[in-house]
C-alpha positions in Angstrom: 0.0 0.0 0.0 1.0 3.6 -0.6 1.0 6.2 2.2 2.1 9.9 2.5 3.8 11.1 5.7 4.2 14.8 6.2 6.9 16.3 8.4 8.1 19.8 9.3 11.6 20.5 8.2 13.7 23.3 9.8 16.4 24.5 7.4 19.1 26.9 8.4 19.1 30.3 6.7 21.6 29.1 4.1 19.6 25.9 3.4 16.4 27.9 3.2 17.9 30.1 0.6 19.0 27.0 -1.3 15.5 25.5 -1.1 14.0 28.8 -2.3 16.5 29.0 -5.2 15.6 25.4 -6.2 11.9 26.1 -6.2 12.4 29.2 -8.3 14.6 27.3 -10.8 12.0 24.6 -11.1 9.4 27.3 -11.8 11.6 28.7 -14.6 12.0 25.2 -16.1 8.3 24.7 -16.0 7.7 28.0 -17.9 10.4 27.1 -20.4 8.7 23.8 -21.4 5.3 25.4 -21.3 6.6 27.9 -23.9 7.8 25.0 -26.0 4.5 23.2 -25.5 2.6 26.2 -26.9 4.8 26.4 -30.0 6.0 22.9 -30.9 3.8 20.2 -32.2 3.9 16.5 -31.2 5.6 16.9 -27.8 5.3 14.5 -24.9 6.6 14.3 -21.4 9.1 11.6 -22.4 10.5 13.4 -25.4 10.8 16.7 -23.4 12.7 15.0 -20.6 15.3 13.8 -23.1 16.1 17.4 -23.8 17.2 18.2 -20.3 20.8 17.0 -20.6 21.4 19.3 -23.7 19.6 22.1 -21.9 22.2 22.1 -19.1 24.9 22.9 -21.6 23.7 26.5 -21.9 21.6 26.8 -18.8 24.4 25.9 -16.4 22.4 26.6 -13.3 20.4 23.4 -13.9 23.5 21.4 -13.0 22.8 22.5 -9.4 19.4 20.7 -9.4 19.1 17.0 -9.2 18.1 15.3 -12.5 15.1 13.6 -11.1 13.7 16.9 -9.8 13.9 18.4 -13.3 12.2 15.3 -14.8 9.4 15.6 -12.3 8.9 19.3 -13.3 8.4 18.3 -16.9 6.1 15.5 -15.9 4.1 17.9 -13.7 3.5 20.1 -16.7 2.1 17.3 -18.8 0.1 15.9 -15.9 -1.6 19.3 -15.6 -2.3 19.2 -19.4 -3.8 15.8 -19.1 -6.1 17.0 -16.2 -7.3 19.9 -18.4 -8.1 17.5 -21.3 -9.9 15.2 -19.0 -12.1 17.9 -17.6 -12.8 19.2 -21.1 -13.9 15.8 -22.2 -16.4 15.7 -19.3 -18.0 18.9 -20.5 -16.3 21.5 -18.3 -15.2 24.8 -19.6 -11.4 25.0 -19.3 -8.8 27.5 -20.2 -5.1 27.0 -20.9 -2.1 26.4 -18.7 -0.8 29.6 -17.2 2.7 31.0 -16.9 4.0 30.6 -13.3 5.1 33.9 -11.8 7.2 34.3 -8.7 5.2 33.1 -5.7 3.0 30.8 -7.8 5.2 27.8 -7.7 6.0 26.3 -4.2 7.3 22.8 -4.4 9.7 20.3 -6.0 9.8 16.5 -5.9 12.5 13.8 -5.8 11.6 10.4 -7.1 13.6 7.1 -6.8 16.9 8.7 -5.8 18.5 11.8 -4.5 17.2 11.6 -0.9 17.9 9.7 2.3 16.7 9.7 6.0 19.7 9.9 8.3 19.9 9.6 12.1 22.7 11.8 13.3 23.4 11.9 17.0 19.9 10.7 17.7 18.2 13.3 15.5 16.6 12.5 12.2 17.7 14.5 9.2 16.6 14.5 5.6 19.5 14.5 3.1 18.6 15.9 -0.3 21.0 15.8 -3.2 22.3 19.2 -4.3 20.8 20.7 -1.2 22.2 19.1 2.0 21.1 17.7 5.3 18.0 19.4 6.8 16.8 18.8 10.4 13.4 17.1 10.5 10.7 17.0 13.1 10.2 13.3 13.0 7.0 13.2 15.1 5.8 9.9 13.6 7.7 6.7 12.8 7.5 5.1 9.3 6.3 1.5 9.1 9.1 -0.9 9.5 8.8 -2.4 6.1 8.1 0.9 4.3 10.2 2.0 1.3 10.5 5.7 0.5 9.6 6.3 -3.1 9.3 10.1 -3.4 10.0 13.2 -1.4 8.2 16.4 -2.0 9.5 19.6 -0.4 7.0 22.5 -0.2 6.9 26.0 1.3 3.6 26.9 2.8 2.2 30.5 2.6 3.2 30.9 6.3 6.9 30.5 5.2 7.2 27.1 6.9 8.8 24.2 5.0 7.4 20.7 4.9 8.6 17.4 3.4 6.0 14.8 2.3 7.5 11.3 2.1 5.7 8.9 -0.3 6.2 5.4 1.1 5.2 2.0 -0.1 4.6 -1.1 2.0 4.5 -4.7 0.7 1.3 -5.5 2.6 -2.0 -5.3 0.7 -5.1 -3.9 2.5 -7.2 -6.4 4.4 -10.0 -8.2 2.5 -13.5 -6.7 3.0 -15.7 -9.0 5.1 -18.4 -11.0 3.4 -20.6 -11.0 6.5 -21.6 -7.5 7.8 -22.0 -7.7 11.5 -21.5 -4.0 12.3 -22.9 -1.5 9.8 -23.6 2.2 10.1 -25.3 4.9 8.0 -24.1 8.5 8.4 -26.0 11.7 7.6 -23.8 14.9 7.5 -25.1 18.4 8.3 -24.1 21.8 9.7 -25.6 21.9 13.3 -24.8 18.2 13.8 -21.7 17.4 11.7 -22.5 13.7 11.6 -25.5 11.7 12.9 -25.3 8.0 12.5 -27.8 5.1 12.9 -26.3 4.1 16.2 -27.8 7.3 17.7 -24.6 9.2 18.1 -24.3 12.8 16.8 -21.2 14.9 16.6 -21.7 18.6 16.8 -19.9 20.9 14.3 -16.7 22.4 15.7 -17.0 25.9 17.1 -14.5 27.9 15.1 -15.9 31.3 15.7 -12.9 32.6 17.6 -10.6 31.4 14.8 -12.7 33.1 12.1 -12.8 36.4 14.1 -9.0 36.3 14.4 -8.7 35.7 10.6 -11.1 38.5 9.7 -9.3 40.9 12.0 -5.9 40.0 10.4 -7.4 40.4 6.9 -8.7 43.9 7.8 -5.2 44.8 9.0 -3.7 43.5 5.8 -6.0 45.6 3.7 -4.6 48.8 5.4 -1.0 48.0 4.5 0.8 49.2 1.4 0.9 46.2 -1.0 4.4 44.8 -1.3 5.9 46.6 1.7 7.7 44.8 4.5 4.7 45.4 6.8 2.4 44.0 4.2 4.5 40.9 3.9 4.6 40.3 7.6 0.8 40.8 7.9 0.3 38.5 4.9 2.1 35.7 6.8 -0.1 36.4 9.8 -3.2 35.9 7.6 -1.7 32.7 6.3 -1.1 31.5 9.8 -4.7 32.2 10.7 -5.9 30.3 7.7 -3.6 27.4 8.6 -4.8 27.3 12.2 -8.4 27.2 11.0 -7.7 24.4 8.5 -5.6 22.4 11.0 -8.4 22.3 13.6 -11.0 21.4 11.1 -8.9 18.6 9.5 -8.0 17.2 12.9 -11.7 16.6 13.6 -12.3 15.1 10.2 -9.3 12.7 10.5 -10.3 11.4 13.9 -14.0 11.1 12.9 -13.3 9.3 9.6 -10.7 7.1 11.3 -13.3 6.0 14.0 -15.9 5.0 11.4 -13.4 3.2 9.2 -12.0 1.1 12.1 -15.2 0.3 14.1 -17.6 -0.8 11.3 -17.7 -3.4 8.6 -19.8 -1.2 6.3 -20.1 2.6 6.2 -22.9 4.2 4.1 -22.9 7.9 3.2 -24.6 10.2 0.8 -22.8 10.8 -2.6 -22.9 14.5 -2.1 -21.9 17.1 -4.8 -20.1 19.3 -2.2 -19.0 21.8 -4.8 -22.6 22.2 -6.1 -24.0 22.6 -2.6 -21.5 25.4 -1.8 -22.6 27.3 -5.0 -26.3 27.3 -3.9 -27.6 30.6 -2.6 -27.8 31.1 1.1 -25.7 29.7 4.0 -22.8 28.9 1.5 -20.2 29.9 4.1 -21.3 27.3 6.6 -21.5 24.7 3.8 -18.0 25.5 2.6 -16.7 25.4 6.2 -18.2 22.0 6.8 -15.8 20.5 4.2 -18.1 17.6 3.5 -16.2 16.6 0.4 -12.9 16.4 2.4 -14.6 14.3 5.0 -16.0 11.8 2.5 -12.6 11.5 0.7 -10.9 10.8 4.0 -13.5 8.3 4.9 -13.2 6.5 1.6 -9.5 6.0 1.6 -9.4 5.0 5.3 -12.2 2.4 4.7 -10.0 1.0 1.9 -7.0 0.9 4.2 -9.0 -0.9 7.0 -10.9 -3.3 4.7 -14.2 -1.7 5.4 -17.0 -1.4 2.8 -17.6 2.2 1.8 -20.8 2.9 0.0 -21.9 6.3 -1.4 -25.7 6.3 -2.2 -28.0 8.6 -4.0 -28.9 11.5 -1.6 -32.2 12.5 -3.1 -35.1 11.9 -0.7 -33.2 10.5 2.3 -34.6 13.2 4.5 -38.2 13.1 3.2 -38.7 9.3 3.2 -40.0 7.6 6.3 -37.6 5.0 7.6 -40.5 2.8 8.7 -43.0 2.9 5.8 -41.2 4.7 3.0 -43.8 7.5 2.5 -42.2 10.8 1.5 -43.1 13.9 3.5 -41.9 17.4 2.8 -40.7 19.3 5.8 -38.8 22.6 6.1 -35.2 22.7 7.3 -36.1 24.1 10.7 -38.3 21.1 11.6 -35.7 18.8 13.3 -38.1 15.9 14.0 -39.5 13.4 11.5 -43.1 12.6 12.1 -44.8 10.4 9.5 -48.4 11.2 8.8 -49.0 7.8 7.3 -47.7 5.3 10.0 -47.1 7.7 12.9 -43.4 6.8 13.3 -41.4 9.6 14.9 -37.7 10.0 15.1 -34.9 12.6 15.0 -34.8 14.0 11.5 -31.1 13.3 11.0 -31.4 9.8 12.3 -34.3 9.1 9.9 -32.0 10.2 7.0 -29.1 8.1 8.3 -31.3 5.0 8.4 -32.5 5.5 4.9 -28.8 6.0 3.8 -27.9 2.7 5.5 -30.8 0.8 3.9 -29.7 2.1 0.4 -26.1 1.2 1.1 -27.0 -2.3 2.1 -29.1 -2.8 -1.0 -26.3 -1.4 -3.1 -23.9 -4.1 -1.9 -26.6 -6.8 -2.1 -27.1 -7.5 1.6 -30.6 -6.3 2.2 -32.0 -4.3 5.1 -30.8 -4.0 8.7 -32.0 -6.8 11.0 -33.7 -4.4 13.4 -36.6 -2.2 12.4 -36.6 1.6 12.8 -39.2 1.4 15.5 -36.9 -0.8 17.6 -33.8 1.3 17.2 -34.7 5.0 17.0 -36.6 7.6 19.1 -35.9 11.3 19.3 -34.6 10.9 22.8 -32.2 8.2 21.7 -29.7 10.6 20.2 -26.4 11.1 22.1 -24.6 14.3 21.1 -20.8 14.4 21.3 -19.2 17.9 21.2 -16.6 18.2 18.5 -14.2 19.6 21.0 -14.3 16.4 23.0 -13.6 14.3 19.8 -10.6 16.5 19.0 -9.2 16.5 22.5 -9.6 12.8 23.4 -9.6 11.1 20.0 -12.2 9.1 18.0 -12.7 6.2 20.4 -14.7 8.6 22.6 -17.6 8.1 20.2 -17.9 4.4 20.8 -17.4 4.8 24.5 -20.2 7.5 24.7 -22.6 5.3 22.7 -21.8 2.3 24.9 -22.3 4.3 28.1 -25.6 5.7 26.9 -26.8 2.2 25.9 -26.0 0.8 29.4 -28.0 3.6 31.0 
């Protein structure tokens, strides 16, 4: 299996200048081959990479950059071109590849060779060919049988440098179970970020303080003279505020997705068009901040890693349909309880949707419906809310413990 491990690197001033020079040189190489792409017919990534040795004869500065790094720059250009073509074939309106100006190109990649992890006097360092040894905050060990395939070095808008190690392990993911003993359906929302069929709801994280700090920093930035030293310092402050907001949100999403992937045999979710939902009028800021698309992507790859069935079902009608009899009933968003006029079944609105999602997921994998009926498993009072702050502070197992404690009561 393939994994990515991201680490903070702490280069000295001299090494930081070297890294910045390498990034800028890669940017210029990218622009050079983009220029050729726009004026020369019948080019390819492979044919353009073969031109690199001759290019070094007159562009002598390229000799100070590892050959694999330059090859990955050319490959990156043609990968971007392939992505544009793919989107155009799907009916999207696309433009052309743009020239990269200073500040628009932030990373470079080693593949196969030119890098090594070293342990010098008990401290881990990352050695990069043509750059040197860089101290590394090695906060997480790599798997014992992992082989490092790639190293990507990137400078974030905050000015911090990170190295992402692409590793490969010989072990295949575990096989997905044929018998589904523990299944769950998940409905995502804004007030309650997730509400599952086990009756556990996780509240959305309260990030109001972080947003206020970000808005205050953005107002201060708008009063600075663009390009001045004060403007650059305030720009980094704004970038740190953005990074803090993103880190806290992703921390919750990682722990939540990790919990569901490890604790269940099947996880059913809605196949949401997150981008389309954000573009709808009204409340788009909260929908964008919820990052539903990111959560579903995390959940999908973690289910694959843990050998858990991941099923994305059609979302239309999951809130309207009654989990007991299937009759559709329109109800405005402010009505938080489902009450069926046909059969009289009542349940929490989000739980009703989660149960419908689970039923659709089980049908999609050919298993059928859950063993227990909605009337046996759900009532409005059966919902156990878990604050997002508690999930972040104590980790995802808290969800299961909370549900178990509530069940014992």
